TINUZA-158943 format. One record per residue (C-alpha): x, y, z; residue in one letter; residue number from 1. Coordinates in Angstrom, 1 decimal. Layout:
N
+--------+--------+--------+--------+-----+
:     px :     py :     pz : residu : num :
+--------+--------+--------+--------+-----+
:      X :      Y :      Z :      A : NUM :
...
+--------+--------+--------+--------+-----+
END
This chain:
168
+--------+--------+--------+--------+-----+
:     px :     py :     pz : residu : num :
+--------+--------+--------+--------+-----+
:  -21.0 :    1.9 :   28.7 :      M :   1 :
:  -19.3 :   -1.4 :   28.2 :      T :   2 :
:  -17.8 :   -2.4 :   24.9 :      L :   3 :
:  -18.6 :   -5.7 :   23.4 :      S :   4 :
:  -16.0 :   -8.4 :   23.4 :      T :   5 :
:  -17.8 :  -10.2 :   20.6 :      K :   6 :
:  -16.6 :  -10.0 :   17.0 :      P :   7 :
:  -18.7 :   -7.9 :   14.6 :      P :   8 :
:  -22.3 :   -9.0 :   13.8 :      E :   9 :
:  -22.1 :   -7.7 :   10.3 :      R :  10 :
:  -19.1 :   -7.7 :    7.9 :      I :  11 :
:  -18.9 :   -5.7 :    4.8 :      Y :  12 :
:  -16.3 :   -6.9 :    2.3 :      L :  13 :
:  -15.5 :   -4.4 :   -0.4 :      L :  14 :
:  -13.0 :   -4.8 :   -3.2 :      R :  15 :
:  -11.5 :   -1.5 :   -4.3 :      H :  16 :
:  -13.0 :    0.2 :   -7.3 :      A :  17 :
:  -11.5 :   -0.1 :  -10.8 :      K :  18 :
:   -8.0 :    1.2 :  -11.0 :      S :  19 :
:   -5.8 :    2.4 :  -13.8 :      G :  20 :
:   -2.5 :    0.9 :  -14.8 :      W :  21 :
:    0.7 :    1.8 :  -13.0 :      A :  22 :
:    2.7 :    4.6 :  -14.4 :      D :  23 :
:    5.8 :    3.5 :  -16.2 :      P :  24 :
:    8.3 :    2.6 :  -13.5 :      G :  25 :
:    5.6 :    3.1 :  -10.9 :      G :  26 :
:    4.6 :    0.7 :   -8.2 :      R :  27 :
:    1.4 :   -1.4 :   -8.1 :      D :  28 :
:    0.8 :    0.0 :   -4.6 :      F :  29 :
:    0.5 :    3.6 :   -6.0 :      D :  30 :
:   -2.1 :    2.8 :   -8.7 :      R :  31 :
:   -4.9 :    5.3 :   -8.7 :      S :  32 :
:   -8.6 :    4.7 :   -9.5 :      L :  33 :
:   -9.5 :    5.2 :  -13.1 :      S :  34 :
:  -12.2 :    7.6 :  -14.1 :      D :  35 :
:  -14.6 :    4.7 :  -14.2 :      A :  36 :
:  -13.4 :    3.6 :  -10.8 :      G :  37 :
:  -14.1 :    6.9 :   -9.2 :      F :  38 :
:  -17.6 :    6.7 :  -10.6 :      A :  39 :
:  -18.0 :    3.1 :   -9.4 :      E :  40 :
:  -16.9 :    4.0 :   -5.9 :      A :  41 :
:  -19.2 :    7.0 :   -5.6 :      E :  42 :
:  -22.2 :    4.9 :   -6.9 :      L :  43 :
:  -21.5 :    2.0 :   -4.6 :      L :  44 :
:  -21.1 :    4.3 :   -1.5 :      A :  45 :
:  -24.3 :    6.1 :   -2.3 :      E :  46 :
:  -26.2 :    2.8 :   -2.9 :      T :  47 :
:  -24.9 :    1.3 :    0.4 :      A :  48 :
:  -25.9 :    4.5 :    2.3 :      A :  49 :
:  -29.3 :    4.5 :    0.7 :      D :  50 :
:  -29.9 :    0.9 :    1.8 :      K :  51 :
:  -28.8 :    1.8 :    5.4 :      G :  52 :
:  -25.6 :   -0.2 :    5.3 :      Y :  53 :
:  -23.4 :    1.8 :    7.6 :      R :  54 :
:  -20.3 :    0.3 :    9.2 :      P :  55 :
:  -19.1 :    1.3 :   12.6 :      D :  56 :
:  -15.5 :    0.9 :   11.5 :      L :  57 :
:  -13.8 :    0.9 :    8.1 :      V :  58 :
:  -10.5 :   -0.9 :    7.8 :      I :  59 :
:   -8.8 :   -0.3 :    4.5 :      S :  60 :
:   -5.6 :   -1.3 :    2.8 :      S :  61 :
:   -3.1 :    1.6 :    2.5 :      T :  62 :
:   -2.8 :    1.1 :   -1.3 :      A :  63 :
:   -3.8 :    4.3 :   -3.1 :      K :  64 :
:   -6.8 :    2.7 :   -4.9 :      R :  65 :
:   -8.2 :    1.4 :   -1.6 :      C :  66 :
:   -7.7 :    4.8 :    0.1 :      R :  67 :
:   -9.5 :    6.5 :   -2.7 :      Q :  68 :
:  -12.4 :    4.0 :   -2.5 :      T :  69 :
:  -12.6 :    4.6 :    1.2 :      A :  70 :
:  -12.8 :    8.3 :    0.6 :      D :  71 :
:  -16.0 :    7.8 :   -1.4 :      A :  72 :
:  -17.4 :    6.0 :    1.7 :      L :  73 :
:  -16.4 :    8.8 :    3.9 :      R :  74 :
:  -18.3 :   11.3 :    1.7 :      R :  75 :
:  -21.5 :    9.0 :    1.6 :      A :  76 :
:  -21.5 :    8.2 :    5.3 :      F :  77 :
:  -21.4 :   11.7 :    6.8 :      S :  78 :
:  -20.3 :   11.6 :   10.4 :      G :  79 :
:  -18.5 :    8.2 :   10.0 :      L :  80 :
:  -15.1 :    9.0 :   11.4 :      S :  81 :
:  -13.7 :    5.7 :   12.3 :      E :  82 :
:  -11.3 :    4.7 :    9.5 :      F :  83 :
:   -8.2 :    2.7 :    9.9 :      R :  84 :
:   -5.6 :    2.1 :    7.2 :      F :  85 :
:   -3.5 :   -1.0 :    7.5 :      I :  86 :
:   -0.4 :   -1.9 :    5.5 :      D :  87 :
:   -1.0 :   -5.6 :    6.1 :      D :  88 :
:   -4.1 :   -5.7 :    3.8 :      L :  89 :
:   -2.0 :   -5.0 :    0.7 :      Y :  90 :
:   -0.8 :   -8.1 :   -1.1 :      N :  91 :
:   -1.8 :  -10.4 :    1.8 :      S :  92 :
:   -3.5 :  -13.7 :    1.9 :      P :  93 :
:   -7.0 :  -14.3 :    3.2 :      A :  94 :
:   -5.7 :  -15.5 :    6.5 :      D :  95 :
:   -4.5 :  -11.9 :    7.3 :      T :  96 :
:   -7.9 :  -10.5 :    6.6 :      Y :  97 :
:   -9.5 :  -13.1 :    8.7 :      L :  98 :
:   -7.1 :  -12.5 :   11.6 :      E :  99 :
:   -8.0 :   -8.8 :   11.5 :      I : 100 :
:  -11.7 :   -9.7 :   11.4 :      L : 101 :
:  -11.6 :  -12.0 :   14.3 :      T : 102 :
:   -9.4 :   -9.6 :   16.4 :      S : 103 :
:  -11.7 :   -6.6 :   15.9 :      T : 104 :
:  -13.9 :   -6.2 :   19.0 :      R : 105 :
:  -16.3 :   -3.6 :   20.2 :      G : 106 :
:  -18.0 :   -2.8 :   16.9 :      V : 107 :
:  -21.3 :   -4.1 :   15.6 :      Q : 108 :
:  -20.3 :   -3.8 :   12.0 :      S : 109 :
:  -17.0 :   -3.7 :   10.2 :      L : 110 :
:  -16.1 :   -2.9 :    6.6 :      M : 111 :
:  -12.9 :   -4.1 :    5.0 :      M : 112 :
:  -11.7 :   -2.4 :    1.8 :      V : 113 :
:   -9.1 :   -4.6 :    0.1 :      G : 114 :
:   -7.8 :   -6.6 :   -2.8 :      H : 115 :
:   -8.5 :   -9.7 :   -4.7 :      N : 116 :
:   -7.9 :  -12.6 :   -4.5 :      P : 117 :
:   -8.0 :  -12.2 :   -0.7 :      A : 118 :
:  -11.4 :  -10.5 :   -0.6 :      V : 119 :
:  -13.0 :  -13.3 :   -2.6 :      E : 120 :
:  -11.3 :  -16.0 :   -0.5 :      E : 121 :
:  -12.5 :  -14.4 :    2.7 :      V : 122 :
:  -16.0 :  -14.2 :    1.2 :      F : 123 :
:  -15.8 :  -18.0 :    0.3 :      A : 124 :
:  -14.6 :  -19.0 :    3.8 :      R : 125 :
:  -17.4 :  -17.1 :    5.5 :      L : 126 :
:  -20.4 :  -18.0 :    3.3 :      V : 127 :
:  -19.2 :  -21.0 :    1.3 :      G : 128 :
:  -18.0 :  -21.7 :   -2.2 :      H : 129 :
:  -21.6 :  -22.5 :   -3.4 :      D : 130 :
:  -22.8 :  -19.1 :   -2.5 :      I : 131 :
:  -19.8 :  -17.4 :   -4.0 :      V : 132 :
:  -20.3 :  -19.4 :   -7.3 :      G : 133 :
:  -23.9 :  -18.2 :   -7.5 :      R : 134 :
:  -23.2 :  -14.6 :   -6.4 :      T : 135 :
:  -20.1 :  -13.8 :   -8.3 :      V : 136 :
:  -19.7 :  -16.5 :  -11.0 :      P : 137 :
:  -17.2 :  -14.5 :  -12.9 :      E : 138 :
:  -15.2 :  -13.5 :   -9.9 :      G : 139 :
:  -15.4 :  -10.8 :   -7.3 :      Y : 140 :
:  -15.9 :   -7.5 :   -9.2 :      P : 141 :
:  -14.3 :   -4.2 :   -8.5 :      T : 142 :
:  -16.6 :   -2.1 :   -6.3 :      S : 143 :
:  -18.2 :   -5.4 :   -5.2 :      G : 144 :
:  -19.6 :   -5.2 :   -1.7 :      L : 145 :
:  -20.7 :   -8.3 :    0.2 :      A : 146 :
:  -23.0 :   -7.7 :    3.2 :      V : 147 :
:  -22.5 :  -10.7 :    5.6 :      I : 148 :
:  -24.4 :  -11.2 :    8.8 :      D : 149 :
:  -23.4 :  -13.4 :   11.8 :      A : 150 :
:  -25.7 :  -16.4 :   12.5 :      L : 151 :
:  -26.4 :  -17.5 :   16.0 :      E : 152 :
:  -25.4 :  -21.1 :   16.2 :      I : 153 :
:  -25.1 :  -23.6 :   19.1 :      D : 154 :
:  -21.7 :  -24.5 :   20.2 :      G : 155 :
:  -18.3 :  -22.9 :   19.5 :      P : 156 :
:  -17.6 :  -20.9 :   16.4 :      G : 157 :
:  -19.8 :  -18.6 :   14.4 :      Q : 158 :
:  -21.7 :  -19.0 :   11.1 :      G : 159 :
:  -22.2 :  -16.4 :    8.5 :      W : 160 :
:  -25.0 :  -15.7 :    5.9 :      K : 161 :
:  -24.9 :  -13.4 :    2.8 :      L : 162 :
:  -27.5 :  -10.7 :    3.2 :      R : 163 :
:  -26.8 :   -8.7 :    0.1 :      D : 164 :
:  -24.3 :   -8.1 :   -2.7 :      F : 165 :
:  -23.9 :   -4.7 :   -4.3 :      L : 166 :
:  -21.9 :   -3.6 :   -7.3 :      V : 167 :
:  -20.9 :    0.0 :   -8.0 :      G : 168 :
+--------+--------+--------+--------+-----+
END
């Protein structure tokens, strides 16, 4: 079997679920999901699984709230074992997310679990500011999942189209 050298045909962009405040003296990186966030993550993961949205690979920030959100996905997508946790997704610009997206080869669909404002900026760069404005007029919500499909276009480059947007 030959692995594809093309970038993914479907991208899932997931902003982590709602988190609590940092403990006094604690780091932002270590913030945990709130009770509402745990419920959001579970609902979002179950809804995505029910719709047949199943990534081949999940790449998540190593921040605690992202790891906890990814754990909900792991439970909903039984048998999905390909999870990678990358420090570079924490507190990074959209360009870092896009570099990871474009360098990921050999998978049909990729999910990224990360943080705003980078997730919203990546969303805008892929589908355009008009689509973002209509889809998330008040900003990219926690447990927001954009399902984005590649378009076949003539010439170099790749276009993208929003297929669905779910909120946990």
